C-alpha positions as CSV (number, residue, x, y, z in Angstrom):
1,X,-20.4,-10.7,-15.5
2,X,-18.1,-7.9,-14.2
3,X,-15.2,-8.1,-11.8
4,X,-14.8,-5.5,-9.0
5,X,-11.6,-5.1,-7.0
6,X,-11.6,-2.9,-3.9
7,X,-8.6,-2.0,-1.7
8,X,-7.0,0.9,0.0
9,X,-3.9,2.4,-1.7
10,X,-0.7,0.6,-1.0
11,X,-2.5,-2.6,-0.3
12,X,-1.4,-4.9,-3.1
13,X,-3.5,-3.8,-6.0
14,X,-0.5,-3.0,-8.2
15,X,1.0,-6.4,-7.5
16,X,-2.3,-8.0,-8.6
17,X,-2.4,-5.8,-11.7
18,X,1.1,-6.8,-12.5
19,X,0.4,-10.5,-12.2
20,X,-2.7,-10.2,-14.4
21,X,-0.8,-8.4,-17.2
22,X,2.2,-10.7,-16.8
23,X,0.4,-14.0,-16.8
24,X,-2.8,-13.2,-18.8
25,X,-1.7,-10.4,-21.1
26,X,-4.7,-8.3,-20.2
27,X,-4.6,-4.6,-19.6
28,X,-5.6,-3.5,-16.1
29,X,-6.9,-0.1,-14.9
30,X,-4.2,2.4,-13.7
31,X,-0.9,3.6,-14.9
32,X,0.7,1.4,-17.5
33,X,2.7,-1.5,-16.0
34,X,3.7,-3.9,-18.7
35,X,1.2,-3.3,-21.4
36,X,0.6,0.0,-23.2
37,X,-2.8,1.6,-22.9
38,X,-5.5,0.0,-25.1
39,X,-3.9,-3.4,-25.5
40,X,-6.3,-5.1,-25.2
41,X,-9.4,-3.1,-24.1
42,X,-11.7,-3.0,-22.2
43,X,-10.0,-3.7,-18.9
44,X,-10.7,-6.9,-17.2
45,X,-11.9,-5.5,-13.9
46,X,-13.1,-2.3,-12.2
47,X,-11.3,-0.9,-9.2
48,X,-11.9,1.4,-6.3
49,X,-10.0,2.6,-3.2
50,X,-13.4,3.6,-1.6
51,X,-16.2,1.5,-2.9
52,X,-19.0,3.1,-1.0
53,X,-17.8,6.7,-1.3
54,X,-17.0,7.6,2.3
55,X,-14.2,10.0,1.5
56,X,-13.9,13.3,-0.3
57,X,-12.0,11.8,-3.2
58,X,-14.9,9.5,-4.0
59,X,-17.5,12.3,-3.6
60,X,-15.5,14.4,-6.0
61,X,-15.5,11.6,-8.6
62,X,-11.7,10.8,-8.6
63,X,-11.5,7.9,-11.0
64,X,-9.7,5.3,-8.8
65,X,-12.1,6.1,-5.9
66,X,-15.2,5.1,-7.8
67,X,-18.4,4.3,-6.0
68,X,-19.9,0.8,-6.6
69,X,-23.5,-0.3,-5.8
70,X,-23.2,-3.5,-3.8
71,X,-26.9,-4.3,-4.4
72,X,-26.3,-4.4,-8.2
73,X,-23.6,-7.1,-8.1
74,X,-25.7,-10.2,-8.1
75,X,-24.1,-11.5,-11.4
76,X,-20.6,-10.2,-10.6
77,X,-17.5,-11.0,-8.6
78,X,-16.2,-8.7,-5.9
79,X,-12.7,-9.0,-4.4
80,X,-11.5,-7.2,-1.3
81,X,-7.8,-6.9,-0.6
82,X,-7.0,-6.0,3.0
83,X,-3.8,-4.9,4.6
84,X,-2.9,-4.3,8.3
85,X,-5.0,-1.2,9.1
86,X,-2.2,0.3,11.1
87,X,0.1,0.1,8.1
88,X,-2.6,1.5,5.8
89,X,-3.2,4.4,8.2
90,X,0.5,5.3,8.3
91,X,1.6,4.5,4.8
92,X,-1.3,5.1,2.5
93,X,-3.3,7.8,4.4
94,X,-0.4,9.6,6.3
95,X,-2.3,9.5,9.6
96,X,-5.4,11.3,8.2
97,X,-8.5,9.9,9.9
98,X,-10.9,11.3,7.2
99,X,-9.1,9.4,4.5
100,X,-9.0,6.3,6.6
101,X,-12.8,6.0,6.3
102,X,-12.1,4.3,3.0
103,X,-10.9,1.3,4.9
104,X,-14.3,0.9,6.5
105,X,-16.0,1.7,3.2
106,X,-14.3,-1.2,1.5
107,X,-15.1,-3.7,4.2
108,X,-18.7,-2.6,4.3
109,X,-19.0,-2.9,0.5
110,X,-17.8,-6.5,0.6
111,X,-20.2,-7.5,3.3
112,X,-23.1,-5.9,1.4
113,X,-22.1,-7.1,-2.1
114,X,-24.3,-9.6,-3.8
115,X,-22.8,-12.2,-6.1
116,X,-19.5,-14.0,-5.5
117,X,-17.1,-12.4,-3.0
118,X,-13.6,-13.1,-1.8
119,X,-11.4,-11.5,0.8
120,X,-7.6,-11.7,0.2
121,X,-4.8,-10.4,2.4
122,X,-1.9,-8.2,1.2
123,X,0.6,-10.2,3.2
124,X,-0.5,-13.5,1.7
125,X,-0.6,-12.4,-2.0
126,X,2.8,-10.8,-1.7
127,X,4.5,-13.8,0.0
128,X,2.7,-16.8,-1.3
129,X,2.2,-17.7,-5.0
130,X,-0.6,-20.1,-3.9
131,X,-2.5,-17.2,-2.4
132,X,-2.1,-15.1,-5.5
133,X,-3.3,-18.0,-7.6
134,X,-6.4,-18.4,-5.5
135,X,-7.2,-14.7,-6.3
136,X,-6.5,-15.2,-10.0
137,X,-8.6,-18.3,-10.1
138,X,-11.5,-16.6,-8.3
139,X,-11.5,-13.7,-10.8
140,X,-11.7,-16.3,-13.7
141,X,-9.9,-14.0,-16.1
142,X,-9.8,-14.3,-19.9
143,X,-6.4,-14.8,-21.5
144,X,-5.2,-12.5,-24.3
145,X,-5.1,-14.0,-27.8
146,X,-1.9,-16.0,-28.3
147,X,-1.3,-16.5,-24.6
148,X,-1.4,-19.8,-22.8
149,X,-3.8,-20.1,-19.9
150,X,-1.7,-19.8,-16.7
151,X,-1.5,-22.5,-14.0
152,X,-0.7,-22.5,-10.4
153,X,2.5,-24.3,-11.2
154,X,3.6,-21.6,-13.6
155,X,2.8,-18.8,-11.2
156,X,4.9,-20.5,-8.5
157,X,7.7,-21.1,-11.0
158,X,8.0,-17.5,-12.2
159,X,7.1,-15.9,-8.9
160,X,10.5,-14.5,-8.0
161,X,11.2,-13.1,-11.5
162,X,7.7,-11.5,-11.6
163,X,8.2,-10.0,-8.2
164,X,11.5,-8.3,-9.0
165,X,10.1,-6.9,-12.3
166,X,7.0,-5.6,-10.4
167,X,9.0,-3.8,-7.8
168,X,11.0,-2.1,-10.6
169,X,7.8,-1.0,-12.3
170,X,6.4,0.2,-9.0
171,X,9.5,2.3,-8.3
172,X,9.0,4.0,-11.7
173,X,5.2,4.6,-11.3
174,X,5.2,5.6,-7.6
175,X,8.4,7.6,-7.6
176,X,6.5,10.7,-6.2
177,X,5.3,8.6,-3.3
178,X,8.7,7.2,-2.5
179,X,8.5,4.0,-4.5
180,X,8.9,0.6,-2.8
181,X,10.1,1.4,0.7
182,X,10.6,-2.2,1.6
183,X,12.3,-3.2,-1.7
184,X,15.2,-4.9,0.2
185,X,12.8,-6.9,2.3
186,X,9.4,-7.1,0.7
187,X,8.0,-9.4,3.4
188,X,8.8,-6.9,6.3
189,X,5.1,-6.4,6.7
190,X,5.3,-4.5,10.0
191,X,7.7,-1.8,8.6
192,X,5.1,0.9,8.4
193,X,3.1,-0.1,11.5
194,X,6.2,0.2,13.6
195,X,6.2,3.9,12.9
196,X,3.1,4.4,15.0
197,X,3.1,4.9,18.7
198,X,1.1,2.5,20.9
199,X,-1.6,5.1,21.4
200,X,-1.7,5.7,17.6
201,X,-2.2,2.0,17.2
202,X,-5.0,2.1,19.7
203,X,-6.6,5.0,17.9
204,X,-6.7,3.0,14.6
205,X,-8.4,0.1,16.3
206,X,-10.8,2.2,18.4
207,X,-11.8,4.0,15.2
208,X,-12.6,0.8,13.4
209,X,-14.4,-0.8,16.4
210,X,-16.7,2.2,16.6
211,X,-18.2,1.6,13.1
212,X,-17.6,-2.0,12.0
213,X,-19.8,-4.9,13.1
214,X,-18.5,-7.9,14.9
215,X,-18.5,-9.9,11.6
216,X,-16.6,-7.1,9.8
217,X,-14.1,-6.8,12.6
218,X,-13.6,-10.6,12.4
219,X,-12.0,-10.1,9.0
220,X,-9.2,-8.2,10.8
221,X,-8.5,-10.7,13.6
222,X,-5.1,-11.6,12.2
223,X,-3.9,-8.0,12.6
224,X,-5.3,-7.0,16.0
225,X,-2.6,-6.6,18.7
226,X,-2.9,-8.7,21.8
227,X,-2.9,-5.5,24.0
228,X,-3.7,-1.9,23.4
229,X,-3.6,1.1,25.7
230,X,-7.0,2.5,26.7
231,X,-7.9,5.9,25.2
232,X,-9.7,8.6,27.0
233,X,-11.7,11.3,25.2
234,X,-8.9,13.7,25.8
235,X,-6.4,11.2,24.3
236,X,-8.5,11.0,21.1
237,X,-8.7,14.8,20.8
238,X,-4.9,15.1,21.4
239,X,-4.2,12.4,18.8
240,X,-6.4,14.1,16.2
241,X,-4.5,17.3,16.7
242,X,-1.2,15.5,16.4
243,X,-2.4,14.0,13.1
244,X,-3.3,17.4,11.8
245,X,0.1,18.7,12.7
246,X,1.7,15.7,11.0
247,X,-0.3,16.4,7.9
248,X,0.6,20.1,7.8
249,X,4.3,19.3,8.3
250,X,4.2,16.7,5.5
251,X,2.7,19.3,3.2
252,X,5.4,21.8,3.9
253,X,8.1,19.2,3.3
254,X,6.6,18.2,-0.1
255,X,6.5,21.9,-1.2
256,X,10.2,22.4,-0.7
């Protein structure tokens, strides 16, 4: 049995990784957090930011954007971590529609995956130790030699200390990307979405509704705004041009 974890960048995967290393003593894929590389090995799950390979990064074989075959998962466990799509579009993908395809890819993978599946939400696993415990319990992780098997009570008891240590590690590892932008208020979950205009919000939801099924869209009910402005074809073209300008300006700033 293998474990597969799929999520877009900046969607809680590093927090999950930290909890696994902290409570289970098992190495996780990615930059070192608590444990040095190779202690122990192999890693306890496989990860991807684009499980079906909808983006250029996946097509070019970038490691953290690995493609998984959902039909081959009959004996495995697949976990999908979702975050508000507006936040992901702004924070993780810097308003790049082509990269945002990964959001659809991951949802589609989960709906196609055989075996055991679970959907978890970023906001829950960041704010609620019980939600994180449900994820850890689902993954059914082995414990490193010499470690005690964690319990829901222990996770709740050490939640605040683990969170503070995780944010410090995140700041070190993600310094190039700005680190934890909500460090002072980790549960301000609308921070990044507030940076989008109403029409940009509408673009995100229109983009998803065009390709996701009703059942797949139902996974996002908690995030959908009550009202959104209608977009014309001209609006969509104008927004795509504005996103291109945003991307070019961002590149120029990073080169300075």
